[in-house]
C-alpha positions, 0 to 999 in steps of 0.5 A: 928013902926019903929026900931031907928037906929044910927051908927057912924064910923070913917076912915081912922084910925089910921091917919096922917092928919084928920078922916072922921067922918060918922054919920047914923041916922033914927032919925032927931034930931042934934048930938053932937060931943065931941072930948076927949083927953087921959087925958079925957079934951073936946077938942072940941064940934060939933053940927051938923045935923043928917047923916052928914059926918064931917072931924076932927082932922086937928088941933089935934096933934099926939095921941090917941083921943075918939070921944063921939057921942050923939043923944037923949038917944043914945051915941056911942064912937070910939077910933082914933089914930093920928100919 
C-alpha cells in the first residue's frame, strides 16, 4: 500500500515578476490551479499534468494572491505577494 504524497511550493515569494509553482505528487491525475485575488475572484484557472513546474504571475498586477492547487480530494492553498 503506497502513501499519497502531494506537496506544493511557490518561489520566489514575494516576487516582482513571476512565481515558479512546483507541484509534486505520486498521483498521476491532473492538477488544477486557481489564481485568486484579494477580493476572492478567480483570476485564472490552469489544468496541468502532475509533477510540473509552472511559471505564473507575469500578467498579474501588484498585490496579494492565493494559489489554490487541487488534485483529486487534496487541496493546498499558498499565499503569494507580487510587488
